[in-house]
C-alpha positions in Angstrom: 4.3 68.2 31.9 4.2 64.6 30.4 6.2 63.3 27.2 2.6 63.4 25.2 2.4 67.2 26.2 6.1 68.0 25.3 5.8 66.5 22.3 2.2 68.1 21.2 3.8 71.4 22.6 6.9 70.9 20.2 4.5 70.1 17.4 2.6 73.4 17.9 5.7 75.5 18.0 6.7 74.3 14.7 3.2 75.5 13.3 3.2 74.0 10.0 6.7 73.0 9.8 7.9 69.3 10.1 9.9 68.7 13.6 12.4 66.5 13.0 12.6 63.1 15.2 16.2 63.9 16.3 15.2 67.1 17.5 12.3 66.0 19.5 14.6 63.1 20.9 17.2 65.2 21.9 14.8 68.0 23.5 12.9 65.1 25.4 15.9 63.0 26.4 14.2 59.9 24.6 15.3 57.5 21.5 13.9 58.0 18.4 11.9 54.7 18.9 10.4 56.0 21.9 9.4 59.1 20.1 7.7 57.1 17.3 6.0 55.1 19.9 4.2 58.0 21.5 3.4 59.4 18.2 1.5 56.2 17.4 -0.3 56.6 20.5 -1.4 60.0 19.8 -2.8 59.0 16.5 -4.7 56.5 18.3 -6.4 59.0 20.1 -7.3 60.9 16.7 -4.5 63.2 16.3 -3.3 63.7 12.8 0.4 63.8 12.8 1.8 63.6 9.5 5.5 61.8 9.2 8.1 62.1 6.7 11.3 60.1 6.9 13.8 62.8 5.9 11.6 65.9 7.6 10.1 64.5 10.7 6.8 65.0 12.3 4.1 67.7 11.2 0.7 68.1 13.4 -2.0 68.3 11.1 -5.3 68.1 12.8 -6.6 67.5 16.6 -9.6 65.4 17.2 -12.9 66.6 18.9 -12.0 65.6 22.4 -10.5 67.2 25.4 -7.2 65.5 26.2 -5.4 66.7 29.4 -1.9 66.5 27.8 -3.5 68.7 24.4 -4.7 71.2 26.8 -1.4 71.6 28.7 0.5 72.0 25.2 -2.0 74.6 24.4 -1.8 76.6 27.6 1.9 77.4 27.7 3.2 78.1 31.6 0.3 79.2 33.7 0.7 80.9 36.9 -2.0 79.0 38.7 -5.1 77.9 36.7 -4.5 75.3 34.7 -1.0 73.7 35.9 -2.8 70.3 36.8 -5.6 69.3 34.1 -7.8 66.4 34.8 -10.3 64.9 32.0 -13.3 62.6 33.0 -15.2 60.8 30.3 -18.1 61.3 32.7 -19.0 62.7 36.1 -21.8 63.6 38.2 -20.5 67.1 38.3 -16.8 68.5 37.9 -17.6 70.5 41.0 -17.9 67.0 43.0 -14.8 65.9 41.8 -13.0 69.3 42.3 -14.4 69.4 46.0 -13.1 65.6 46.8 -9.4 67.1 45.4 -9.9 70.2 47.7 -10.8 67.9 50.9 -7.7 65.7 49.9 -5.5 68.7 49.9 -4.8 69.2 46.1 -2.9 72.7 45.4 -4.9 75.3 43.7 -5.1 75.7 40.4 -6.0 72.0 39.4 -8.7 72.0 36.4 -11.1 69.0 36.1 -13.0 68.7 32.9 -16.0 66.3 32.4 -16.8 65.3 28.9 -20.3 64.8 30.1 -22.1 65.2 33.4 -25.1 62.8 34.6 -25.9 65.7 37.7 -24.4 68.6 36.0 -26.1 71.7 38.4 -26.3 75.5 38.3 -27.4 77.9 40.8 -30.1 77.3 43.1 -29.7 73.2 42.5 -30.7 73.8 38.7 -30.0 71.0 36.4 -27.5 71.6 33.6 -28.0 69.6 30.6 -24.0 68.2 29.8 -24.6 66.3 26.5 -21.2 64.5 25.6 -18.5 66.4 23.9 -20.8 69.3 22.9 -19.9 71.7 25.8 -17.1 72.7 28.2 -18.3 71.4 32.1 -15.3 72.3 34.1 -14.3 73.2 37.7 -11.4 75.0 38.9 -10.2 74.5 42.5 -8.6 77.8 43.9 -7.4 79.1 47.4 -7.4 82.6 47.2 -6.5 84.8 50.2 -9.9 86.2 50.8 -12.7 86.6 53.2 -15.9 84.6 52.5 -17.9 87.7 51.8 -15.4 88.7 49.0 -16.0 85.7 47.2 -18.1 87.3 44.7 -14.9 88.6 43.2 -14.3 85.5 41.6 -17.5 85.4 40.1 -17.2 88.9 38.6 -13.5 88.0 37.4 -14.5 84.7 35.7 -17.2 86.5 33.7 -14.6 89.0 32.5 -12.4 86.2 31.5 -15.3 84.1 29.8 -16.2 87.1 27.9 -12.7 88.0 26.3 -12.4 84.1 25.5 -15.5 83.7 23.5 -15.3 87.0 21.7 -11.7 85.9 20.7 -12.3 82.4 19.8 -15.8 83.0 17.8 -16.3 86.6 17.2 -19.3 86.9 19.2 -20.0 89.6 21.7 -21.7 88.2 24.6 -23.4 90.0 27.4 -22.7 89.7 31.1 -25.9 89.4 33.1 -25.6 89.7 36.8 -25.0 87.5 38.6 -23.6 84.9 36.7 -24.6 84.4 33.3 -23.3 85.3 30.0 -25.6 85.9 27.1 -25.8 86.0 23.3 -28.6 87.8 21.5 -30.6 87.4 25.1 -30.2 83.8 25.6 -28.2 82.3 28.1 -24.8 80.2 26.5 -22.6 80.2 29.6 -23.0 80.3 33.5 -20.6 80.2 36.5 -21.4 78.3 39.7 -19.5 79.5 42.9 -19.1 76.9 46.0 -16.8 77.5 48.7 -15.8 76.1 51.8 -15.0 78.2 55.1 -14.6 78.3 58.6 -15.9 81.6 59.7 -12.9 83.2 58.3 -10.6 82.9 56.3 -11.9 81.0 53.2 -10.1 77.6 53.2 -10.9 76.9 49.3 -13.3 77.8 46.7 -14.4 75.6 43.6 -15.5 78.0 40.4 -17.8 75.9 38.2 -18.5 76.7 34.9 -20.6 75.4 32.0 -20.5 76.8 28.4 -23.0 75.2 25.4 -20.3 75.1 22.6 -21.7 73.4 20.1 -25.0 72.2 21.0 -27.9 71.9 18.5 -31.3 73.5 19.1 -32.8 69.9 19.4 -30.4 69.5 22.5 -32.4 71.8 24.6 -35.9 71.1 25.8 -39.0 73.3 24.1 -38.9 75.2 27.5 -34.8 75.6 27.3 -35.2 76.8 23.7 -36.8 80.1 24.8 -33.7 81.0 27.0 -30.7 79.1 26.3 -28.5 78.8 23.4 -25.1 77.6 22.1 -22.1 79.1 20.6 -22.6 76.8 17.6 -26.1 78.2 17.0 -25.1 81.6 17.5 -22.5 81.7 15.1 -23.4 79.2 12.6 -20.7 77.0 12.8 -19.0 74.5 15.1 -16.2 75.7 17.7 -12.9 74.0 18.2 -13.7 73.3 22.1 -10.0 72.4 22.8 -9.0 75.8 21.7 -11.9 77.4 23.6 -11.2 75.7 26.7 -7.3 76.7 26.6 -8.3 80.3 25.8 -10.7 80.4 28.7 -8.0 78.9 31.2 -5.6 81.6 30.1 -8.1 84.4 30.6 -8.8 83.1 34.2 -5.4 82.6 34.9 -4.7 86.4 33.8 -7.6 87.6 35.6 -6.9 85.2 38.8 -3.5 86.8 39.0 -4.9 90.3 39.0 -7.5 89.7 41.6 -4.5 88.3 43.9 -2.5 91.5 43.2 -5.2 93.8 44.5 -6.7 94.8 40.8 -10.1 94.0 41.5 -11.4 97.5 40.8 -10.2 97.2 37.0 -11.7 94.0 36.9 -15.0 95.3 38.0 -14.7 98.1 35.6 -14.5 95.8 32.8 -17.0 93.6 34.3 -19.7 96.5 34.3 -18.7 97.8 30.7 -20.2 94.5 29.3 -22.8 93.7 32.1 -26.4 94.5 30.4 -27.8 94.6 34.2 -26.0 97.9 35.3 -28.1 100.8 35.0 -31.4 98.9 34.4 -34.3 98.5 36.4 -34.6 94.9 37.5 -36.7 92.8 40.1 -34.5 90.4 42.0 -36.2 87.3 43.8 -34.6 86.2 46.8 -36.3 82.9 47.8 -39.5 84.4 47.2 -38.8 88.0 48.5 -39.0 90.3 45.5 -36.8 93.4 45.4 -37.2 96.3 42.7 -35.1 98.7 41.9 -32.1 100.1 39.6 -28.9 98.1 39.7 -26.4 101.0 40.1 -22.5 99.3 40.4 -20.5 96.6 42.1 -19.3 97.5 45.6 -15.3 97.1 46.5 -16.4 93.3 47.3 -18.3 92.4 44.2 -21.9 92.4 45.6 -24.8 94.6 43.3 -25.7 97.9 45.0 -29.4 98.3 44.2 -31.3 101.6 44.6 -34.5 100.2 45.7 -38.0 101.8 44.9 -38.2 103.4 48.1 -34.5 104.9 47.6 -32.5 102.7 49.8 -29.1 101.3 48.4 -29.3 97.8 48.9 -26.5 95.3 49.1 -27.2 92.1 46.7 -25.1 89.0 46.5 -27.0 86.7 44.8 -30.7 86.1 43.6 -32.6 85.6 40.5 -33.0 88.9 38.5 -35.3 89.9 35.7 -34.5 93.2 33.6 -37.5 95.1 33.2 -38.4 96.5 29.8 
């Protein structure tokens, strides 16, 4: 953890109380002058830190930006997800950066945030609009001990984590739509893109890409997208603290990744099904032009959707575009 992250952690631990410069200096092994210099740098980034000659320092407000040290200070001590956080002002796609880190042998758990993306992508190569400082666009490098066909479990785990974090931070109750979307009042507010590298068996690494439309306005969406997409700000009626939401999502992802790695996928799947609006409904799934109709019954042990077709067969689905029939 960097010095700035440790300072922010200490100030947050003090809540609304002052933390003395002497305590900070002793805790971090620095001089008071060095602490004052770091406080000055944090202020230049937009952090409102009150200073008192007698009482010390107090954190009053944080800027609307994603700052790696700030996110680290909010997380505590993650098991895996979030132990290394990197923030870029702009990238083509956060998944591209994570895949390069994977190829370079970086340990799992690294999270790559992009304040904006020039070529953000969703499933099936679709473009994901990523206006600067209005959403959360990030990717997580993981190296789970899974076989390639079990990778769907990570998408399921990510959806449950997103559900809990969004509910906790906004009070909204999103719905999970198979295979990788979260909706609020029937419109998409978040999506998950899972990309993996494998040489037959086992899985070498997996990149979990997540996009959350946080503070977008209606004008940020095209006329066409406005019919199917929304943001947390639009639905809640107020701006959402992006850094707080990001930290909450990473904590929940870390929790569910630990559950998954310890063999608790069944419990995750049960939670997912509780909030999934696809299960129990008649749907049409488009697989590259091939349309399959049936009733979505449940998930199997690997996270695939079991679909009872109109002919009575039970088919295992791992992807595709789904339309819920009314």
